[in-house]
C-alpha atoms as one frame of an Amber mdcrd trajectory, in Angstrom:
protein
 124.778-135.604-156.546 127.378-138.180-156.406 130.579-138.312-158.862 130.139
-141.735-160.347 127.445-143.279-162.569 124.563-145.009-160.552 125.915-148.141
-158.824 124.114-151.505-158.296 121.885-151.777-155.524 123.203-153.051-152.599
 126.450-150.858-153.288 128.478-148.358-151.564 130.200-145.776-154.306 133.052
-143.902-153.460 131.083-141.088-152.016 129.143-143.080-149.601 131.520-141.668
-146.501 129.796-138.041-147.387 127.197-137.419-149.795 127.553-134.320-152.007
 125.510-131.443-151.997 125.465-127.854-153.491 129.279-126.082-152.164 128.222
-123.337-149.122 128.707-119.737-150.461 130.751-118.832-147.683 133.586-120.733
-145.464 131.866-122.621-142.200 133.115-120.689-139.051 134.530-123.500-137.175
 137.087-123.514-140.665 138.332-120.061-139.125 138.011-121.522-135.713 140.272
-124.396-136.254 143.264-122.252-138.328 143.587-120.250-135.066 143.375-123.103
-132.935 146.885-124.382-134.988 148.537-120.820-134.449 147.953-119.672-131.331
 149.034-123.323-130.094 151.920-122.822-132.566 152.814-119.917-130.434 152.808
-121.167-127.265 154.240-123.786-128.147 157.654-121.902-129.027 157.205-120.349
-125.673 157.122-122.985-123.769 153.803-122.283-121.401 151.736-125.020-120.303
 148.799-126.557-120.592 149.511-126.381-124.637 153.449-127.372-124.548 152.506
-130.634-123.208 149.105-131.093-124.728 150.324-129.787-127.928 150.003-132.945
-130.291 146.150-133.589-129.632 145.359-129.315-129.269 146.886-129.321-133.175
 145.214-132.473-134.314 141.411-130.774-133.410 142.309-127.839-134.672 143.314
-129.652-137.801 139.769-131.745-137.792 137.898-128.580-137.389 140.111-126.893
-140.129 139.558-129.664-142.850 135.656-130.515-141.573 134.986-127.135-142.885
 136.690-127.056-146.047 135.003-129.953-146.802 131.724-128.901-145.789 132.473
-125.614-147.981 133.508-127.734-151.100 131.054-130.223-151.163 128.077-128.925
-148.676 128.502-131.966-146.150 130.876-132.762-143.795 131.789-135.108-141.014
 130.301-132.455-137.868 127.673-130.770-138.809 126.001-133.020-140.882 127.057
-136.586-139.790 127.925-136.331-136.050 127.201-139.609-134.802 129.389-140.789
-137.772 132.018-138.391-136.601 131.694-139.479-133.157 131.711-142.793-133.734
 134.700-142.726-135.679 136.461-141.002-132.923 135.903-143.688-130.319 136.314
-146.717-132.653 139.948-144.463-133.173 140.498-144.334-129.612 139.734-148.043
-128.777 141.789-149.333-131.853 144.906-147.327-131.112 144.520-149.220-127.487
 144.912-152.743-129.264 148.024-151.292-130.957 149.739-150.067-128.064 149.187
-153.296-126.905 151.351-154.437-129.323 153.690-151.961-129.021 154.279-153.203
-125.190 155.619-156.247-127.035 156.953-154.890-129.649 158.707-152.047-128.839
 158.687-149.090-131.007 157.794-146.050-129.380 158.177-144.377-126.110 156.213
-141.781-124.565 158.751-139.180-123.069 157.101-135.995-121.027 153.758-137.278
-120.394 151.798-136.238-117.012 152.500-137.363-114.236 149.062-137.906-112.554
 147.440-140.731-114.025 143.932-139.840-114.510 145.339-136.732-116.599 147.770
-138.621-118.647 144.988-141.649-119.667 142.525-138.719-120.686 144.633-137.258
-122.375 145.467-140.734-123.985 142.129-141.072-125.130 141.809-137.064-126.166
 144.844-137.728-128.036 144.252-141.169-129.454 140.435-140.000-130.730 141.748
-137.924-133.397 143.734-140.633-135.111 140.708-141.983-137.477 138.786-138.889
-137.849 141.633-136.683-139.146 143.045-139.325-142.112 139.756-139.992-143.489
 138.685-136.176-143.239 141.840-135.776-145.101 140.796-138.341-147.734 137.281
-136.776-148.102 138.893-133.353-148.643 140.890-134.884-151.293 138.189-136.152
-153.160 136.991-132.785-153.621 139.587-131.867-155.357 140.009-135.470-156.707
 137.012-136.771-157.442 137.170-140.759-159.298 135.232-140.836-162.453 136.226
-143.445-163.333 134.043-145.751-165.733 133.334-148.857-162.349 132.917-152.694
-163.530 130.976-154.296-160.477 131.103-157.616-162.161 135.092-157.713-161.784
 135.806-159.777-158.830 138.850-161.618-157.066 138.830-165.308-156.947 137.243
-166.434-153.682 140.312-168.476-153.085 142.789-165.298-153.213 139.938-162.950
-150.437 140.759-166.261-148.067 144.302-166.320-148.550 144.439-162.839-148.025
 142.584-163.107-145.120 144.460-166.121-143.621 147.534-164.193-144.153 146.579
-161.175-142.714 145.659-163.224-139.521 149.139-164.991-139.189 150.514-161.045
-139.139 148.507-159.542-136.749 148.819-162.466-134.379 152.078-164.660-134.839
 154.585-161.402-133.654 152.820-161.675-130.416 154.700-164.958-129.743 158.006
-164.514-130.749 160.208-165.649-128.087 163.020-163.273-129.323 162.610-159.769
-128.249 165.124-158.456-130.351 163.054-160.417-133.372 159.959-159.173-132.301
 161.639-155.409-132.922 161.654-155.776-135.933 157.916-157.444-136.719 155.424
-153.815-136.495 155.527-153.755-140.134 153.448-157.115-140.159 151.042-155.588
-138.223 150.514-152.401-140.176 149.449-153.882-143.539 148.012-157.098-141.453
 145.057-155.520-140.764 144.256-154.487-144.317 144.957-158.054-145.472 142.693
-159.324-142.619 139.874-156.897-143.103 139.397-155.975-146.623 138.050-159.732
-147.583 135.474-158.972-144.475 134.472-155.682-145.954 134.730-156.996-149.250
 132.001-159.659-149.052 129.627-157.566-146.897 129.679-154.937-149.606 130.887
-152.308-147.457 133.090-149.929-148.139 136.030-151.952-149.792 139.113-150.080
-151.380 139.292-153.854-152.950 136.065-153.657-154.209 136.848-150.453-155.971
 140.135-151.375-157.017 138.973-154.678-159.078 136.511-152.326-160.501 138.496
-149.514-161.652 138.370-146.340-159.346 141.811-147.123-159.001 142.708-143.383
-158.137 140.519-143.834-154.469 143.244-146.366-153.330 145.968-143.643-154.107
 144.482-141.347-152.403 143.849-143.067-149.249 147.629-143.962-149.134 148.229
-140.003-150.249 146.063-139.371-147.102 147.824-141.760-145.034 151.409-139.709
-146.073 149.982-136.333-145.152 148.810-137.253-141.543 152.186-139.029-141.037
 154.187-135.576-142.372 151.724-133.632-139.898 152.304-136.005-136.918 155.726
-136.429-136.790 156.538-132.462-137.315 154.023-131.891-134.973 155.345-134.308
-132.731 158.839-133.330-132.512 158.298-129.890-130.942 155.864-130.889-128.499
 156.746-131.484-124.823 154.759-134.610-124.191 155.690-136.570-127.260 157.486
-140.451-128.263 160.385-141.613-129.413 160.920-144.413-132.100 163.002-147.707
-131.633 162.374-148.998-134.705 166.029-150.660-135.900 165.998-150.425-139.676
 167.344-147.663-141.248 167.420-145.562-138.328 169.859-142.781-139.581 167.524
-140.944-142.109 164.607-139.801-140.648 161.832-137.691-140.761 162.022-135.716
-137.637 162.167-138.705-134.616 160.349-141.065-137.856 163.269-143.334-139.427
 162.091-143.263-143.173 160.865-146.856-143.284 158.772-146.262-140.807 157.111
-142.924-142.251 156.101-146.116-145.183 154.220-147.379-143.032 151.884-144.220
-142.654 150.781-145.193-146.595 149.442-148.318-145.463 148.040-147.407-142.017
 145.584-145.045-143.534 143.731-147.716-145.572 144.094-149.325-142.066 142.107
-146.828-140.615 139.862-147.545-142.715 139.545-151.323-142.750 139.055-150.743
-138.674 136.211-148.363-138.902 134.202-150.630-141.341 134.742-153.540-139.559
 133.964-152.135-136.641 130.466-150.484-138.205 130.170-154.231-139.415 130.121
-155.506-136.134 127.764-153.458-134.188 125.617-152.429-137.635 125.423-148.791
-135.936 127.087-146.757-138.840 126.915-147.179-142.964 130.595-147.936-143.246
 130.010-151.714-143.120 126.694-152.532-144.582 125.723-156.008-144.919 122.934
-156.169-147.838 124.010-158.828-149.996 123.168-162.568-149.857 125.891-163.364
-147.355 124.575-160.685-144.838 124.501-162.739-141.774 127.323-164.479-142.345
 129.497-161.477-143.042 128.664-160.341-139.319 128.898-163.126-137.538 132.338
-164.217-138.823 133.439-160.539-138.268 131.950-160.925-134.159 134.007-164.260
-133.970 136.975-162.809-135.520 136.967-159.846-132.977 136.153-162.993-130.474
 139.114-164.523-131.597 141.739-161.739-131.623 140.395-161.045-128.039 141.525
-164.611-126.968 144.895-164.400-128.744 145.344-161.176-126.543 144.738-163.219
-123.749 146.585-165.994-124.692 150.082-163.869-125.745 149.457-162.490-121.694
 148.940-165.815-120.507 151.740-167.435-122.263 154.129-164.505-121.223 152.907
-162.297-118.794 156.322-160.991-118.019 156.639-159.626-121.092 153.522-157.246
-120.626 153.767-156.796-116.749 156.485-157.981-114.016 153.487-160.437-113.083
 154.201-164.050-110.646 150.864-165.710-110.732 148.895-163.279-108.953 151.716
-161.057-107.262 153.763-158.170-109.084 157.287-159.001-108.796 160.549-156.900
-110.418 162.296-158.947-112.655 165.465-160.257-111.885 168.293-157.798-113.369
 172.434-158.314-113.411 173.408-155.073-113.300 176.652-153.750-114.864 179.092
-150.947-113.910 177.257-148.694-116.241 174.290-149.090-115.727 174.863-148.599
-111.714 176.442-145.476-112.990 173.464-144.300-115.016 172.432-140.407-112.962
 176.666-139.958-113.746 176.534-141.128-117.856 173.296-138.816-118.077 175.520
-135.943-116.282 178.422-136.803-118.638 176.059-136.599-121.411 174.268-133.343
-120.447 178.224-131.921-120.885 179.240-133.356-124.191 176.515-135.701-126.036
 179.061-136.453-128.646 181.248-138.761-126.167 177.661-141.516-125.615 180.341
-144.066-128.064 182.422-143.833-124.842 180.037-143.867-121.886 177.599-146.282
-124.029 180.257-148.340-125.690 178.013-151.683-125.673 174.359-152.093-124.879
 174.132-154.069-121.487 172.440-157.260-121.622 171.282-160.073-118.942 168.891
-163.557-119.384 165.660-163.084-117.419 163.364-167.000-117.230 163.949-168.615
-119.784 166.891-168.057-121.062 165.472-165.180-122.834 167.377-161.811-123.874
 166.527-158.582-121.976 168.050-155.091-121.969 168.363-153.971-118.570 168.796
-150.480-117.866 167.942-148.798-113.924 165.244-146.275-114.480 164.399-145.036
-110.661 161.815-142.206-110.956 163.803-140.173-110.144 165.885-140.216-113.540
 162.755-140.373-115.297 162.468-136.535-116.174 162.109-134.972-119.359 165.181
-133.554-119.493 167.276-137.035-119.420 164.536-138.339-121.930 165.334-135.643
-124.197 168.877-135.858-123.725 168.744-139.271-124.710 166.559-138.676-127.602
 168.806-136.335-128.940 171.480-138.483-129.106 169.978-141.244-130.165 170.232
-139.162-133.437 174.091-139.619-133.590 175.009-141.512-136.566 175.314-144.908
-134.362 174.401-143.866-130.706 171.446-145.884-132.249 172.939-149.191-131.214
 173.115-147.910-127.055 169.957-145.279-126.913 167.291-147.713-127.618 167.637
-150.043-125.728 167.925-147.494-123.041 164.588-146.007-123.955 162.918-149.283
-124.189 163.833-150.232-121.263 162.531-146.870-119.967 159.347-147.673-121.320
 158.635-150.999-119.106 160.218-149.477-116.288 157.296-146.885-116.482 154.684
-150.210-116.892 156.190-151.393-113.663 156.310-148.363-111.710 152.538-147.750
-113.319 151.619-151.419-111.790 152.522-150.181-108.137 156.153-150.965-108.181
 159.178-149.257-106.468
C-alpha cells in the first residue's frame, strides 16, 4: 500500500525508493547484528584495539546501515537489503564512485585531509572504497526510515510545474558551480568554493530528474509534498552528526581546513561546513537518479515521458561533458593535482624558511607545549611556484608523517586563532602524500 493518492501514469510516487507492505511482527535479525557491531566497535575503539581503531568509521556505518534497514523492514515490511538487494548494491557502487569525484575536487579545493591511514596502498584504497560505499546507502536509508514515521499525506497537484526557463537557469547555474571552481588560479580563493560544489550538483541534476519523470524532489515540492524535502534535509543533518561524532574518535580520520568561522566546530567540522550536510543528502539522491538515468538499470531515473530518449541522451552527454572538464582541469594545471612536468614526475620548487627547515623541532616543542603555537608558527610560510601563484610550503618527509604528529596539529588547530597557521601545514601534508603516492621522495 502507498501513502499518497494514486498518481498519473508514468510518474513516481514518494515511496518509489521502497514500496510499502505489511509491517513484520518481529525485529529482523540483522537489526540486532547492526546494533552489536556499533556497540562492540565503540568498546574496541575506546581501548584503541586494531584493526577496529583504524577502521572504526566504516565499521560503525555498516552497523548503522544494518540497524536502520532492519527497523525499516519492521515498520513497512520492505527494506533495501532483503527486498531490493540489486538497488542497494547499485547505491553502494554509485556512492563509492561519486565520492571519488569529490576527492578529485578536494585535491583542488583542499577542505579536508585524511590522517592515520594504513601505509600499505592496497590496504588503504580498498578501505577507501568500503568506506565510501556507505555514504549514499546511509543517507537514503535514513530518509526511508523517516518516511516510516512521517509519510507525506499531502494532496498533490502535479499540474503545478516550474517554468522551463527556471529549469534551464538551474541547470546552467549548477554547471557553473561544479566546473568554475576547478579553474580558479588562486589557491586561497579555491579554498572557499566547496559550498558551490555541494549545492551545484543539486541545481545541475534536478532539472534532468524532473524532465525524466524520475524521483525528483523538485517535482514533489511543486506538487505540494514539501515534507519530503525537509525529511531529506533532516537525513543529511542526522548523518552529518554521526559522521563527525564517529570520525572524531577514530584512528584513521579526517581533519577539515574550512576557513569560514573555523573556531565554531562540531567535533572536527566548522559549523558552516556542517550546514553543508543538509543539501548533501539531496545531492546523494540526485547523483543516484542521474546514474540510474544514464544506465537505465534501477527505477530511480525512469524516462517514460515524452522527452524520454532526449533526457537519457542529455544525461549521458552531461556525464561526458563533466569528464571532459575534469580532464581539461588536470591538463591546464597538472601541478595542482600531481607534480607533473611533461611525462616526468618532478618535485615543485620550494623556498624553505627557517621554520620549515626546523619542522621536526617545532613539532617536538608543540608536543610539550601546544599553546606555544603562536610563538613557533607566527606566520604561514609562503613561496611562489610556477606562474607567480601563491602556495603554502611545508616539508613533509615521510619520517614526520606519523599519526601522533598529525593528531597534534589537529589538537592545536582548535585553539583560538591557530587554524591560520595549522591549516596550511595540514593542506601541504595532503599535497605531500599525493607526491609520495606518485613514487616521489
